[in-house]
C-alpha positions in Angstrom: -14.0 1.9 2.3 -14.0 3.6 5.6 -10.4 2.0 7.6 -7.4 0.9 5.7 -5.1 -1.2 6.4 -1.4 -0.3 4.6 0.0 -3.4 5.0 3.7 -2.5 4.3 6.6 0.5 5.8 8.5 3.3 4.8 7.9 5.9 2.0 5.1 3.6 0.4 3.1 3.8 3.7 3.4 7.0 4.2 2.4 8.1 0.3 -0.9 5.8 0.6 -2.1 7.1 3.8 -1.7 10.8 2.6 -4.1 9.9 -0.3 -6.8 8.0 1.8 -6.6 10.7 4.5 -7.2 13.2 1.2 -10.0 11.1 0.8 -11.8 10.8 4.0 -10.4 7.2 4.6 -8.9 6.6 8.5 -5.5 4.4 7.9 -4.2 1.9 9.7 -0.3 1.8 10.2 1.4 -1.6 11.4 5.3 -2.2 12.4 7.5 -4.6 13.7 8.3 -3.6 17.1 11.8 -2.6 16.2 9.9 -0.4 14.0 8.0 1.7 15.9 9.6 5.0 15.5 9.6 5.2 12.2 7.7 7.6 10.6 5.2 5.9 8.4 3.7 4.6 12.2 2.7 8.0 12.7 1.4 8.6 9.1 -1.5 6.5 10.2 -4.5 7.6 12.0 -4.1 4.2 13.9 -1.2 2.2 14.3 -0.8 -1.9 15.3 2.5 -3.6 16.0 2.8 -7.1 14.4 4.9 -7.8 17.9 9.0 -8.9 17.6 11.0 -10.8 15.3 12.6 -10.6 11.7 10.4 -9.2 8.6 9.5 -12.8 8.0 7.5 -13.1 11.5 6.2 -9.3 11.0 5.6 -7.4 7.6 5.5 -10.6 5.9 3.3 -12.8 8.1 -0.4 -13.2 6.7 -1.7 -14.5 10.3 -0.3 -11.2 12.1 -1.4 -8.7 9.1 -5.2 -10.2 9.0 -5.1 -9.9 13.1 -4.0 -6.4 13.1 -6.6 -5.4 10.7 -9.2 -7.5 12.6 -8.0 -5.8 15.8 -8.4 -2.2 14.3 -11.4 -2.4 12.6 -9.9 -2.2 9.1 -12.4 -3.0 6.4 -9.4 -2.7 3.4 -6.1 -3.5 2.8 -3.0 -1.8 0.5 0.1 -4.1 0.5 2.4 -1.1 -1.1 5.4 -2.3 -2.9 7.7 -5.3 -1.9 7.0 -7.6 1.2 3.2 -9.5 0.4 2.4 -7.1 -2.4 2.5 -9.9 -5.3 1.5 -12.3 -3.3 -1.6 -14.7 -4.5 -1.6 -16.1 -0.9 -1.9 -12.7 0.7 -5.0 -11.3 -1.6 -6.8 -14.5 -1.3 -6.8 -14.4 2.8 -7.5 -10.7 2.8 -10.6 -11.1 0.6 -11.6 -14.1 2.3 -11.8 -12.4 5.7 -14.7 -10.4 4.4 -11.8 -7.7 3.8 -11.5 -5.2 0.0 -8.1 -5.7 -1.5 -6.4 -3.4 -3.2 -4.6 -4.6 -6.0 -5.1 -7.0 -8.7 -7.5 -9.8 -8.1 -4.9 -13.4 -7.2 -5.9 -15.3 -10.2 -4.1 -12.2 -12.2 -1.4 -12.4 -9.9 -0.6 -16.0 -10.3 -0.7 -15.8 -14.4 1.3 -12.6 -14.4 2.9 -12.2 -11.4 5.3 -15.4 -11.9 8.3 -14.5 -14.4 7.7 -18.0 -16.4 4.2 -18.1 -16.3 3.7 -14.5 -17.9 6.3 -15.5 -20.0 4.5 -18.4 -21.4 1.8 -16.3 -21.6 3.1 -14.1 -23.8 4.5 -15.8 -26.3 0.7 -18.0 -26.9 -0.4 -14.6 -27.2 2.3 -13.6 -30.3 4.1 -11.0 -28.1 8.0 -11.1 -28.2 10.1 -12.5 -25.5 13.8 -12.3 -24.0 14.6 -16.3 -25.5 15.0 -18.2 -21.9 14.7 -21.7 -20.5 12.2 -23.2 -18.1 12.3 -23.3 -14.8 15.1 -26.2 -13.6 16.9 -27.5 -10.7 18.8 -30.3 -12.3 22.6 -28.9 -13.8 22.3 -30.5 -16.6 19.2 -30.0 -17.7 20.2 -26.0 -17.4 23.6 -26.6 -19.4 22.0 -27.3 -22.1 19.8 -24.8 -22.4 22.2 -22.4 -21.6 23.9 -23.7 -24.6 20.8 -23.0 -27.0 20.2 -19.7 -25.2 23.8 -18.9 -25.7 26.0 -16.1 -23.6 26.1 -14.2 -22.1 23.2 -14.7 -20.3 21.3 -14.4 -16.7 20.7 -16.5 -13.7 17.2 -14.9 -12.3 14.7 -16.1 -9.7 11.1 -16.8 -10.7 9.7 -14.9 -7.7 10.4 -11.9 -6.8 12.5 -8.6 -8.4 14.4 -6.0 -7.9 17.5 -7.9 -9.0 17.6 -10.3 -6.1 19.1 -13.9 -7.1 20.2 -12.3 -10.6 23.6 -12.6 -11.7 25.4 -13.0 -15.0 27.4 -15.8 -16.6 30.1 -15.1 -19.3 31.1 -18.6 -19.6 29.8 -21.9 -19.3 31.9 -23.2 -16.0 30.7 -20.4 -14.2 27.5 -21.4 -14.6 26.7 -23.9 -11.9 27.7 -21.6 -9.0 26.2 -18.8 -10.4 22.8 -20.9 -10.2 23.3 -22.1 -7.4 24.0 -18.8 -5.7 21.0 -17.9 -7.4 19.3 -20.3 -6.0 20.0 -19.4 -2.3 19.8 -15.4 -2.7 16.1 -16.3 -3.8 15.6 -18.8 -1.2 16.4 -16.1 1.3 14.9 -13.3 0.0 11.6 -14.7 -1.3 10.7 -18.1 0.2 11.1 -20.0 -3.6 14.5 -20.7 -5.3 13.5 -21.4 -8.4 15.9 -19.9 -11.4 15.5 -20.0 -14.7 17.8 -18.8 -17.9 17.4 -15.6 -19.8 19.4 -14.6 -22.6 21.3 -11.5 -21.7 20.9 -8.8 -24.7 22.9 -6.2 -24.2 23.0 -2.0 -24.9 19.4 -2.6 -24.6 17.0 0.3 -22.7 14.8 -1.0 -19.7 11.1 0.7 -20.4 7.6 -0.1 -18.8 4.6 0.9 -19.7 2.1 1.5 -16.5 -1.2 -0.3 -16.9 -4.6 0.2 -14.7 -7.5 -2.1 -15.0 -11.2 -1.8 -13.2 -13.9 -4.1 -12.6 -16.1 -3.4 -15.2 -13.1 -4.5 -17.9 -11.3 -1.4 -18.3 -7.9 -1.6 -19.5 -6.0 1.3 -20.0 -1.9 2.0 -20.9 -0.8 5.3 -18.9 2.5 5.7 -21.4 6.2 4.7 -20.2 8.7 5.0 -17.8 12.5 4.5 -18.8 14.0 2.4 -16.3 17.4 2.1 -17.6 19.9 3.7 -15.1 20.2 0.2 -13.2 23.0 -1.1 -10.4 22.6 -4.8 -9.2 19.6 -5.0 -12.0 18.0 -2.4 -9.7 16.0 0.8 -11.1 18.2 3.8 -9.7 16.9 6.5 -11.8 13.9 6.7 -14.1 12.1 9.3 -16.6 9.7 9.6 -18.7 8.9 10.3 -21.5 11.8 8.2 -22.7 14.0 9.2 -25.6 14.2 5.5 -27.0 11.0 5.6 -28.5 9.1 6.9 -31.3 5.1 7.5 -31.7 4.8 4.2 -33.6 6.5 2.2 -31.1 5.4 3.5 -28.0 1.9 2.7 -29.8 3.0 -0.2 -30.1 4.3 -1.2 -26.8 1.2 0.5 -25.5 -1.4 -1.4 -26.9 0.8 -4.5 -26.3 1.0 -3.5 -22.5 -2.9 -3.2 -22.4 -3.1 -6.5 -23.9 -1.3 -8.4 -21.8 -3.1 -7.2 -18.7 -6.8 -7.3 -20.7 -5.9 -11.1 -21.0 -5.7 -12.1 -17.5 -8.7 -10.0 -16.9 -6.2 -7.5 -14.5 -7.4 -5.1 -12.2 -5.7 -2.1 -10.2 -2.4 -0.6 -11.4 0.7 -2.7 -12.5 3.1 -2.6 -14.6 4.3 -4.2 -18.5 8.2 -4.2 -18.6 10.3 -4.6 -21.9 13.9 -4.8 -23.2 13.8 -2.2 -26.6 16.9 -3.6 -28.6 19.2 -0.8 -30.3 17.4 -2.1 -33.9 13.8 -0.5 -32.2 12.8 -4.2 -31.6 11.1 -4.7 -28.0 10.3 -7.7 -26.0 8.5 -8.6 -22.9 10.3 -9.3 -19.8 8.2 -9.4 -16.6 4.7 -7.8 -15.1 5.0 -6.6 -11.9 1.3 -7.0 -10.7 1.3 -3.9 -7.7 1.9 -0.2 -7.8 5.6 0.3 -8.8 8.4 2.7 -6.6 8.8 5.1 -9.8 4.7 5.5 -9.9 5.3 9.8 -9.0 6.7 10.4 -12.3 3.9 9.0 -14.1 1.6 11.1 -12.1 3.3 14.6 -12.2 3.4 13.9 -16.3 0.1 13.2 -16.1 -2.0 15.4 -13.6 -3.1 12.2 -11.9 -2.5 10.0 -8.3 -2.9 6.2 -9.1 -3.0 5.6 -5.6 -6.6 7.3 -5.2 -7.0 5.5 -9.0 -6.5 2.5 -6.7 -8.7 3.3 -3.8 -11.3 4.0 -5.9 -11.1 0.8 -8.4 -10.9 -1.1 -5.3 -14.2 0.2 -4.3 -16.2 -0.4 -7.3 -15.7 2.7 -9.3 -14.8 2.6 -12.9 -12.0 4.2 -14.8 -12.0 7.8 -14.9 -13.8 8.7 -18.6 -10.7 10.3 -20.0 -8.6 7.2 -19.0 -10.8 5.1 -21.1 -11.4 8.0 -23.9 -7.4 8.2 -24.3 -7.8 11.7 -23.5 -5.0 11.7 -20.9 -1.4 12.9 -22.6 1.8 13.6 -20.7 2.8 17.2 -19.7 6.9 18.1 -19.8 9.1 15.7 -18.1 9.6 14.0 -15.0 12.8 12.2 -13.4 12.6 10.0 -10.3 16.0 9.3 -8.4 16.0 7.0 -5.4 18.6 7.5 -2.4 19.9 4.2 -1.2 21.8 3.9 2.0 24.6 2.8 0.7 28.5 2.9 -0.9 28.0 4.5 -3.9 30.7 2.4 -5.7 30.4 -0.8 -4.5 26.9 -0.8 -3.7 26.5 -2.6 -0.1 24.2 -1.5 2.3 25.3 1.5 4.9 24.6 1.8 8.3 23.8 4.2 11.0 21.6 7.0 12.8 20.8 9.7 10.5 22.3 12.7 12.5 21.1 15.5 9.8 17.9 15.6 7.1 17.1 18.6 4.5 15.1 17.3 2.1 15.5 19.7 -0.5 12.4 22.2 -1.4 10.6 24.1 -4.5 8.8 24.2 -7.7 8.3 20.7 -8.9 10.7 18.8 -6.4 8.7 16.3 -4.5 10.3 13.9 -1.7 9.2 10.6 -0.7 10.8 9.8 2.4 10.4 6.8 4.9 12.8 8.3 7.6 13.6 11.6 9.3 16.3 13.4 11.5 17.2 10.6 14.1 16.1 7.6 12.3 18.1 4.4 13.0 18.9 2.8 9.6 19.9 -1.3 9.5 20.3 -3.5 7.7 16.6 -5.7 8.0 14.6 -3.7 5.2 15.7 -2.6 1.8 18.1 0.4 2.1 15.8 2.9 -0.1 15.7 6.0 2.4 13.5 8.3 0.1 12.9 9.3 -3.5 13.3 12.3 -5.2 10.9 13.4 -8.0 11.1 16.6 -9.9 9.3 17.9 -13.2 9.6 20.7 -15.7 8.7 21.7 -18.9 11.4 20.0 -20.5 13.9 17.7 -20.1 16.8 19.9 -19.9 14.7 21.9 -17.4 13.6 18.5 -15.2 18.0 17.2 -15.2 18.9 21.0 -14.0 16.2 20.7 -11.7 17.4 17.6 -10.5 20.6 18.5 -10.0 19.7 21.6 -7.9 17.3 19.7 -5.5 20.5 17.0 -4.9 23.1 19.7 -4.4 20.5 20.9 -1.6 19.8 17.6 -0.3 21.7 17.0 3.3 22.2 13.7 4.3 24.6 13.0 7.7 25.8 10.1 9.7 24.6 7.6 6.6 26.2 6.7 3.9 24.2 7.6 0.7 24.2 6.9 -2.8 23.6 10.7 -3.8 27.1 10.9 -5.4 26.5 7.8 -7.5 23.3 9.8 -8.5 24.7 13.3 -9.4 27.1 11.1 -11.2 24.5 10.2 -13.3 23.1 13.6 -14.6 26.4 14.6 -15.3 27.2 12.0 -17.6 26.9 13.4 -21.2 25.7 9.6 -22.2 22.3 10.5 -19.7 22.4 13.9 -21.1 22.0 13.3 -24.6 19.1 10.3 -23.6 21.2 7.8 -25.4 21.7 5.5 -22.8 21.3 2.1 -22.2 21.3 -0.6 -18.4 25.4 -0.4 -18.5 25.5 3.1 -17.8 26.9 2.7 -14.2 28.9 0.5 -14.8 31.0 2.7 -17.3 30.6 6.0 -14.9 33.9 7.3 -13.2 34.5 6.9 -10.1 31.9 8.5 -7.4 33.2 10.6 -4.4 31.4 11.5 -1.7 29.8 15.1 -1.6 30.7 17.1 1.2 28.2 18.7 3.0 28.3 22.4 4.4 30.6 23.1 7.5 26.7 24.5 8.7 25.2 21.4 8.9 28.2 19.6 10.1 28.2 21.9 13.3 23.9 21.3 13.8 24.3 17.8 13.6 27.4 18.0 16.1 25.1 20.0 18.5 22.2 17.6 17.8 24.1 14.3 18.6 25.9 15.6 21.6 22.1 16.8 23.2 19.7 15.0 25.5 18.0 13.1 22.3 21.7 11.6 21.6 21.5 9.0 24.3 17.7 8.1 22.8 19.5 5.2 21.0 23.0 4.3 20.3 24.2 4.2 16.5 25.8 1.8 14.0 28.6 3.7 12.6 28.6 3.9 8.7 29.7 0.4 7.8 28.7 -2.9 6.7 27.0 -5.4 9.1 29.3 -7.3 12.1 31.6 -9.8 10.3 32.1 -7.9 6.9 29.8 -10.3 5.0 27.4 -9.1 2.1 24.6 -7.8 3.5 22.3 -8.9 0.8 23.0 -13.0 2.4 20.5 -14.4 4.3 22.6 -14.7 7.2 22.3 -10.4 7.8 18.2 -10.9 7.6 17.8 -8.7 4.6 14.0 -9.3 3.3 12.7 -7.7 0.5 10.4 -4.7 1.1 9.5 -1.2 1.3 
């Protein structure tokens, strides 16, 4: 592997490029025309424009991505996460073009990437799954399934993830509207409007296991990540190890995760997700056939580089001996917090230009960012700006380090969820480790943290200088018209 095209944008594209550079591999960055000034473009050794148009015509265009690979002389493709990272069609097209695909085989993606197909696989293997329905378009059939499953339940998109197209239903009379809304959002986000129903298990923990396979048939798990702090069914804070797991439960879930990957001949990085009930029983939820946003906390506690492992395995190398022999053991505690451009109360995305951007620093502090001072934040892409990873010798020390780091993070010009992240760390439930997926809903109202006066002065001087005329800034509010930015009409698409 000599030249790697990163078929993505934002922080994950920067992160992949850094590891590739350490390995002596050149990288090719791709970008939409309106994204040419983004940091991920400079992170690559080469850059290729995907042209004008929305994400569906740029980052989601297989033809344009393959053309970029051919024109740049790339011999491999890393998909990052989001966009086409879980597309069997893209994986096959890359391999068909004679390029190395840095990810699982298309066949494994088809078996485990689809929620419904993977549920059937797990049921056949004897792994407990959350009670649910078959995919459906018939209203009467879904209503009958809902009566059998019981309320409350969730309407879920069978394609994609991140909570898009998902909604809670508490009463039979609300089912039809929720199904229609789920179909519409799923079609807009993933090009597939198929939905299904799943029983909502309350007061549960969301725990995922990192799995990894190589081309020689070795499949291992790399321990768990607690992902129960969520808003809109999307993770915002993750930590490892999980306080919800006993040693015996960890061993059982880890083996179940590895077995799930092994049954489909899995290669590269993936994640098997579970719900853990208050009584300690666990249920298979889904498998993400890609690298996860929260992978840095696994790297922090195990002292490994998952992207390096992806590139090595894609080049034909086996998993490291320490992984295969079970000698890898986590040390200390790590927490990741995702910084989004959004209202911390309503969770609606915000737009604007970053007038000031100062990242926290220090031992045990890592920031993966897809923006910089001066970046314009729009509604074309996912509102994730950056993620903060802290690690320390204990959970209490990691929480204290995360608080300190958040207090030093200066962001002006775009409203963010920083107050929400601070509220999570301050919550007694989180401090005790006894929280569940409903934590965010129980938090008190959040108010924005006021940046220091020096930051305002510096931003004001910067915005009045020559650079201020480089581009107009959008007020920090939702898209024109005041509609929900998650609506297809606003142009939102999944991605980094």
